[in-house]
Each structure stands twice: as C-alpha cells, then as structure tokens.
C-alpha positions in Angstrom: 73.8 -13.2 -92.3 72.3 -10.8 -95.0 69.3 -8.9 -93.8 67.2 -6.0 -95.4 65.2 -4.0 -92.9 61.7 -3.0 -94.2 60.8 -1.1 -91.0 61.2 -1.0 -87.2 59.3 -4.3 -87.0 60.0 -6.4 -90.1 63.1 -7.4 -91.9 64.1 -10.0 -94.4 67.1 -12.5 -94.3 68.7 -15.0 -96.5 67.9 -18.4 -94.9 70.3 -20.3 -92.7 69.1 -24.0 -93.1 70.5 -25.3 -89.9 69.3 -22.5 -87.8 65.9 -21.5 -89.5 64.4 -24.7 -90.3 62.9 -25.6 -87.0 61.2 -22.2 -86.8 59.9 -22.3 -90.4 58.6 -25.8 -90.0 56.6 -24.7 -87.0 55.1 -21.7 -88.9 54.2 -24.1 -91.9 52.9 -26.8 -89.6 50.8 -24.5 -87.4 49.1 -23.0 -90.7 49.1 -26.0 -92.8 45.4 -26.1 -93.5 45.4 -22.5 -94.5 48.5 -22.7 -96.8 47.7 -26.0 -98.7 45.0 -24.4 -101.1 47.6 -21.7 -102.2 51.0 -23.4 -101.8 50.7 -27.2 -102.6 54.3 -27.8 -101.7 53.5 -27.5 -98.0 52.3 -31.3 -98.3 56.0 -32.2 -99.0 57.2 -30.6 -95.9 56.5 -33.2 -93.1 59.5 -32.7 -90.9 62.2 -30.2 -89.9 64.6 -32.2 -92.1 62.2 -31.6 -95.0 62.1 -28.0 -94.3 66.1 -27.8 -94.0 66.5 -29.6 -97.2 64.2 -27.2 -99.0 66.2 -24.1 -97.6 69.4 -25.8 -98.9 67.6 -26.1 -102.1 66.6 -22.6 -102.0 70.2 -21.4 -101.6 71.4 -23.4 -104.5 68.6 -21.8 -106.8 70.0 -18.4 -105.5 73.6 -19.5 -106.7 72.2 -20.5 -110.1 70.4 -17.2 -110.5 67.0 -19.0 -110.6 65.2 -17.5 -107.5 66.0 -15.7 -104.4 64.3 -16.7 -101.0 64.1 -14.7 -97.9 62.9 -15.5 -94.3 60.3 -12.8 -93.1 61.0 -11.6 -89.6 58.5 -9.9 -87.4 59.6 -8.3 -84.1 62.6 -10.7 -84.2 60.5 -13.8 -84.6 60.3 -15.9 -87.9 56.9 -15.2 -89.5 57.3 -16.9 -92.8 59.2 -16.8 -96.1 58.8 -15.2 -99.6 60.3 -16.4 -102.9 61.1 -14.4 -106.0 61.5 -16.5 -109.2 64.0 -15.1 -111.8 63.0 -15.4 -115.4 64.8 -14.6 -118.5 63.1 -12.0 -120.6 61.3 -13.2 -123.6 63.2 -12.3 -126.7 
C-alpha cells in the first residue's frame, strides 16, 4: 500500500476498495448532514457497496491520469479522503 506520512499522526494512502470502504462509509454516514451542502455526491453513497464502487472508480481515474484520491488517516484510523483533479493546462 502506498502511503505518504505528513507527520506523526497523519498519513495518506491510496484507497483499497475492499478494505477501506466500510470505514469510509461510516465516516460519510456519521457526517452526512454536514457534508451534503459541500459535497453533493454524498447523496449517492447509500451503502458500503456504493462506497466500494466509488473507490474503484477513483482508482480507474488515477490510471487514466484524471485525478488522484487519497484516504486520510489520523492516528491509524480513517478520518476521510481527499481528491486532486488533474486538468490539462490551457493552451
């Protein structure tokens, strides 16, 4: 698993759909009301399987060089995720 250590408490990793989906779904579900105004895609994540499919899609986007998504870990627990979209420069 690729990880990038930010400090003693926080590191990032590439998502592992089968392993990370349950914890990420829990984080989303517990904060759903706070996330929806900022992240409308949260409405589409209604189950662990929805989150697993989303993580698989994210890894495909990485392969296509469209975006990179990381799982955020805080003190060895999943705290959330972050996405970086890759865009072609304007010519």
